N, C-alpha and C positions, 0 to 999 in steps of 0.2 A: 646500477644509474652511467650513464657516460660522463667522463669528466668534462667539466665545464671549459673551453677552449675554444677561443675566437681571434682570428688573425684580424687584425682592423685593417680597414681598406684605405689606401693612400693615406697612410698615419703622417708621412713629412708632409703631404701636402695640405691635409687640412690643419695642421698645427700652422703652418706658416699661412695659410689663408685666414685665419684667426687673427694672426698679429697679437699674441698674449701679450698681456699687461699684467706684471706683478701683483698688483691690487684691484684688479678688474673682477667682474661678477660674470660668471659664465655658466650657460646651460649645455647640457647634453641631454638630448632630447630623448636616444635609445642606447640606454647605459651598455646593454649586452656583457660581452665579457669585459668589459672595463678598460679596452685598450685604449680606446681614444680618452677617456677621462683620466687614466692614468697619466696620461702625457699631459695634458692641461693642466692637472692638480699639480704636478710635478713643477711648472713653471708658474706656479703662484707663491707668493710671499704673504701678504695681508689680504689676497683676495680669497673669493669663495666659488667652488663647483656646485652647482644642483644638479643631481644627475637623475633621471627618470626611466623608469622603465616598468611595465606592467606584467613582467615574468617575475615572479618573487625569488625563483632559483636563481635567475641572474642578479638580484640584490643582494641575496646572501651571498654568493660568490664575489660579486664586485667589493663587499664591504670588507671580507679578507684580502682579495689583491689591494686593495685601496688604504689598507690601515695604516700605513705613513704617512698619509696624508689626511687624516681623520678628522684634524681639526678644522681642515678648510673646505669638507665636502659634506654635502647633505644627500640622501638619498630619499628619493620618492616613489613609491610603488603606486604608479599611475600610469595611465596612457598619457602620451605629451600631449595631444589633443586640449587635455585639460591644463595643461602649463600655465597659459597667460591668466586664467583666474585663480589657479594654485599658489604662482608667483605673487600676485596683487593682493592675495589675500594676507602673504606673508610680509607685504609689506616691501616688497620688489619690484620695483616700477620701471627700472632703468638697469640696462644689462650693455656689457661690453661685447659679449659675444654669444652665437647659438650654433650648435653643432648638431645636424639631424643625420643620422647613418639609418636610411630606410630598409635596409637589406635584414632578412632574415637571419639570426646568429647561428653561426656555425655548430653551435653545441644544441640549438633545436632541430638543425638538419640532421645533428646525425645521432640524436637521439631517437631509437627506434620506437620508443614507448610514446613519443610525442605525435608520432603520425604525421607527420610534415612530409616525408621523402617516399618516392614511389618505388625507391631502390631496395626497402627492406618491408618486411611483412610486420604490420603492426595494426592497432586499433586505431579506426578513424577519429582523430580528433582534431589535432592542428591550431589549438587555442594556444596564443601567445600569453594570455592570463587564465592560470589553469583554474579562478575562482568564477570564470563567468560560464554561463550557461550553454551557449550556442557552439556546438560543434560541428565538425565536419561530416559525422554521422547524421546529425539533424538535418545538415542541408541536404545529404546525398539520399537520404531516407524518406523525407516530410517535404521538400518542396515539389511544389507542381513542375511538369515536364516543360511547360513554357518558360517559367521563372529559370529552373535550372539551363535552359539553353542560353538566355538572355545572358544569366551571369558567365556562363562558362565562354560565349561570344566576347561580350564586354570586356571583363577583367583577363581572360586568358585569350583574346584574340584570335580564337580557334576556329578555323575554317571547318572543321566538322562537330559544332558544338551542337547543332539541331540533332546529326544523328547520334552523338554520344549520350545528350539528354533521354532520346527515346529509349537507348540502350540501356541505360541505367533505370529508367521507370518500368520497362519490361522485365528484365531481371529480379528487381526489387518485389515485382508481384509474386514471386514464387519463391526468392532467398531475401533475406537482411542482407544488406551489404554492410557489412563491418569491420572490414580489414583494408588496410592500404593496398594488397595485394588483389583482392576482388576489384578493386577500383582501377588499377591498372590494367588489368585483363581484361576488363569490360571496355576500356577507352580504348586499347590494344585491336580489339575485334572491330572496331569502328574506321580503323584505317586500312584502305588499300593495300593489299601487300607490298606492292612496289614503294610505298611510302615508308613502310615499317622498318626504320635503322636502330633499333634499340628504343627501349623505354625512354631515354631522355627527348627523343623526337616525338613519342607519341602521346607521352604522359605530362611532359613537364607545363603545358600550357593549362591543362585542365586543373592538375594539383594547383597551378598558383591562381587560377582564378576561385578556387573553392576556398582558399587559406584569406587570400585577401577579403571574400566574402565572409567568411566566420569572424576574422579580426577588424571588421570595418577599417581596413589599411588606406583607401582613399576616402572615406566620409570625413569630409571637413579638411581635408590635408591643405588645399590652398589658403583657406581662410587662418588656418593655424600658423602657418607660414607668413602669412599677412600680419598677424597680431603680433607674434612673436619680434619681427622685422621690425615694429614701429616702436617695441620696448628699447630698442636698442639707441644706447647714445649717439651722437654725433660721432662719426669716424669706428663706432661698431660695426661687427660683421657678422653675417650668418652664413653656413656653410652647409649645403643640403646634398647628401651622396643618395642617387638613386639606381634602382637597380632594374626597370624595367621601362618600357616607352611612357605608360600610364601613369608612374610616377613622376617620372621627367617632365610629363607636359605640364602636369600641376606645377612643378617647380617653377617651368619656364614662364606659365602663364602669370602666376603670383609674382615674379620679379619683376615681370614686363610691367604688370599694372601700378605698380611700386615705383618704378623707375617713370612711369608716364608724367609729364607734366599739365596735360591737360586729356579728358577724355571724351569731349564733345565730340558731334558729328564733324568730319572732316570739312564740309563744306561751309559751318555756320562761322560765319565773320568774326563773331565776339564770342570769349569765354565766359561760359557761365556755371559753368561744373565745379569752380572753385577746387579743383584736384591741382595737387603741388608734387612735384617730385620728391620722394622719401629717400630712394637708394639710389647708388648708381652702382651697375652690375660690372663686377670686375672681371667676369668670363663670358666674353661673348660669344665663346664655344666653350663647349663645358670639358674639364679637363677629366683624362682619363690616365688608368694606371699604366705604368710604365710596362714595356714588354718585359723586364724581368719579373716584377710582379704578377704581373696575368700569369708567367708560367711557373711560378713558385705558389701560387695563389690562385686557382680556376674560377672562384667564386668573384675575384675582381674583374673579370674580363667584360662584364656589361656593366660596370659601374660608369657614371658621371658625376662629375662634382660642379658643382655651381655655386659662384660668391657673391655677394653682394655687402656693401658697405652703406650704413646709414649717412645722410647728406643734410640732414635738419632734424630738428627735436620737434 
């Protein structure tokens, strides 16, 4: 098994963005390798960190890594989209900060047996939560052609989506598509020779799309951001790191809605919606990783960090 290692993206920027108070209550929605959580916990005195992850292996590793902060850290094995309900049921209704790192952890990508990567041959899996039923194998071998095409186009923004979906269906009529190498080869065949510039250029979008479908990564994302932001105390902050345009769009939309002081039609003379400004967006443009970090950690190259601060309770 691959050693659980994960380089936290924009660690300094996130810690500064959260403006951590020693007695505050903080939520790390995506624990991963525990890099961000460790930095948050190390700055707490009487405060509390609640860390969510749906990958049980991440939880077990992070428990060891964050052992020095065991007295101030609670680990929750669950999808962060259930965080508002899980927190409320535990009597936690006000937060000082929320961090969401929406990327796939380095461990998951580098563990061949998890089936996330097109650069290594492995069983088609791609589950962040190994206890769930749906896998990439199910998506690739069981979804009808039109649904496959829609997923690859929508979640991967892949221009050859229809052709790839058609080739997947054609191939599986004679042979089950069981490995990442098979899927990569099928995807590559759908690209004109002039557009083939290595597997990263031909396979990245299709693999991303199937991974998003398997894990429901975009389902309810905007709504969860809004719910967690509304749990912040005045002055509390929410920091969200996204890694592709669909995630960033959901974050941006949620923040803009929360910041709006009225959502009535522009020509309506009197406000009847009752919507009030809930947050102040602190990053008018998203923060990106420094050139030094992008060189040291290629996975930070597409990362965008957006931060908002609660302005009313």
